C-alpha positions in Angstrom: -29.2 30.6 -13.6 -27.0 27.5 -13.6 -28.6 24.3 -12.3 -25.9 22.1 -10.8 -25.7 18.5 -12.1 -27.1 16.0 -9.6 -24.6 13.6 -8.1 -24.2 10.5 -10.1 -21.6 8.6 -8.2 -22.4 6.7 -5.1 -20.7 7.3 -1.7 -16.9 6.9 -1.6 -15.9 3.7 0.2 -14.2 4.8 3.5 -12.5 2.6 6.1 -14.6 3.6 9.2 -15.4 1.1 12.0 -19.0 -0.2 12.1 -20.8 -2.5 14.4 -23.0 -4.9 12.4 -26.0 -6.2 14.3 -27.1 -8.4 11.3 -25.8 -9.0 7.8 -27.2 -11.3 5.1 -27.7 -11.1 1.3 -30.8 -9.0 1.7 -30.3 -6.6 4.7 -27.5 -4.9 6.7 -28.4 -3.8 10.2 -25.9 -1.4 11.7 -25.5 0.2 15.1 -25.0 3.8 14.0 -22.7 5.7 16.3 -23.5 9.3 17.4 -21.8 12.0 15.3 -22.1 10.1 12.0 -24.2 11.3 9.1 -26.2 8.6 7.4 -25.7 9.5 3.7 -23.7 12.0 1.7 -25.2 15.5 1.4 -24.2 19.1 1.1 -21.5 19.7 3.8 -21.2 16.0 4.6 -19.7 14.2 1.6 -17.3 12.2 3.7 -17.4 10.2 6.9 -20.9 8.9 6.2 -22.5 5.6 7.2 -23.2 4.9 3.5 -19.4 5.3 2.7 -18.4 3.0 5.6 -21.0 0.4 4.6 -19.6 0.4 1.0 -16.1 -0.2 2.3 -17.0 -3.0 4.7 -19.2 -4.8 2.1 -16.5 -4.5 -0.6 -13.9 -5.8 1.8 -16.1 -8.8 2.5 -15.7 -9.8 -1.2 -19.0 -8.4 -2.3 -19.8 -7.9 -6.0 -19.7 -4.1 -5.9 -21.4 -1.5 -3.7 -23.2 -4.3 -1.8 -26.3 -2.1 -1.4 -29.3 -1.5 -3.5 -29.1 1.4 -6.0 -32.9 2.1 -5.7 -32.4 4.9 -3.1 -30.4 6.9 -5.7 -26.6 7.4 -6.0 -26.1 9.1 -2.6 -28.6 7.0 -0.6 -28.0 3.4 -1.7 -30.4 1.0 0.0 -31.2 3.6 2.7 -34.9 3.9 3.5 -34.8 5.6 6.9 -32.3 7.8 8.8 -31.3 8.9 12.3 -30.1 12.4 13.0 -26.3 12.9 13.0 -26.0 12.9 16.8 -28.4 10.1 17.4 -27.2 6.5 17.8 -29.2 3.4 17.1 -30.1 0.6 14.7 -30.4 1.3 11.0 -31.5 -1.1 8.3 -30.1 -0.9 4.8 -31.5 -2.9 1.9 -29.0 -4.8 -0.2 -31.3 -5.4 -3.2 -33.7 -3.2 -5.1 -36.6 -5.5 -4.2 -35.6 -5.2 -0.5 -35.9 -1.4 -0.7 -39.5 -1.7 -1.7 -40.2 -4.2 1.0 -38.5 -2.2 3.7 -40.4 1.0 2.6 -43.7 -0.8 2.7 -42.9 -2.3 6.1 -42.2 1.2 7.5 -45.3 2.7 5.9 -47.6 -0.1 7.3 -46.1 0.2 10.8 -44.7 -3.3 10.7 -41.3 -2.1 12.0 -41.4 -1.1 15.6 -39.1 1.9 16.3 -38.4 2.8 20.0 -36.1 5.5 21.2 -34.6 6.1 24.6 -34.2 9.8 25.3 -32.9 11.7 28.3 -34.6 15.1 28.7 -34.4 18.1 31.0 -37.4 18.5 33.2 -40.0 16.4 35.0 -42.0 14.5 32.4 -45.5 13.2 33.0 -45.6 9.4 33.5 -46.9 9.1 29.9 -48.2 11.4 27.2 -49.0 11.7 23.5 -47.9 14.7 21.5 -49.6 15.6 18.1 -49.8 18.7 16.0 -48.9 20.4 12.8 -45.3 20.1 11.6 -43.1 22.1 9.2 -40.0 24.2 8.7 -39.5 27.2 11.0 -40.3 30.5 9.3 -37.5 32.2 11.3 -34.7 29.6 11.0 -34.5 27.3 8.0 -32.3 24.7 9.9 -35.2 24.1 12.3 -38.6 22.5 12.3 -41.5 23.3 14.6 -45.1 22.4 15.5 -45.9 26.1 15.8 -46.9 26.5 12.1 -50.0 26.2 10.0 -49.4 23.1 8.1 -51.2 20.1 6.7 -48.4 17.8 7.7 -48.9 16.2 11.1 -46.4 14.8 13.6 -47.3 12.4 16.4 -45.5 10.5 19.1 -46.2 9.0 22.5 -43.8 8.4 25.4 -43.6 6.7 28.7 -41.3 7.9 31.5 -38.9 5.1 32.5 -36.6 7.0 34.9 -36.5 10.4 36.7 -34.1 12.2 39.0 -32.0 15.3 39.5 -34.2 17.4 37.1 -34.0 14.8 34.3 -36.4 12.3 32.9 -35.7 9.2 30.9 -38.3 8.5 28.2 -39.2 5.6 26.0 -40.5 7.2 22.8 -42.6 5.7 20.0 -43.0 7.5 16.8 -46.3 7.4 15.0 -44.9 9.6 12.2 -41.3 9.9 11.1 -40.5 13.6 10.6 -37.1 15.2 10.5 -35.9 16.1 14.0 -39.4 15.2 15.3 -38.5 13.8 18.7 -36.2 16.8 19.5 -38.8 19.3 18.3 -41.9 17.9 19.9 -40.3 17.3 23.3 -38.5 20.7 23.4 -41.8 22.5 22.5 -43.5 20.5 25.3 -40.9 21.9 27.8 -38.7 18.8 27.8 -35.6 19.5 25.7 -33.4 16.6 24.9 -30.2 16.7 27.0 -27.2 17.7 24.9 -29.2 18.9 21.9 -27.7 22.2 20.7 -30.3 23.1 18.0 -33.6 22.9 20.0 
């Protein structure tokens, strides 16, 4: 068996337009567009948010990558993610100390994350969904609540709009699992509009 060498180089700087919501010496806040992968990984080495950030920060006359290296070479300064097709605000730490502070703030619930989601179906006015969470045994690309697992996933939502067989939801995550909103809403009979996987 040959074990591949882990990546040592950071993301390649790429000239990709970004909308900065905030930028200072400690943090970059970016409005991530849909269709963009956050950090380089198998199958997505180019066109990432991390690569675009590196280009913009170097262009601004920064001292180098412009992001913390504490997240590892392919995830510089990145402590949270959004799915490829999800848009929204992402925070990236620009110092190693900032990575620790951002991680602690997420773990302690000091950062309020709210998602606006359009789903198929008539959603109740409000609800809370909680259950086990893990990889699907039948499709390794998917996650599910229909497994025996110690890991839990929880979210709550409030319906803010309804009409024509659709509901607009304001979702708050209590846990941050991969694909969590899409999985839990789909398995509750409210699939996210436009989601091809669930």
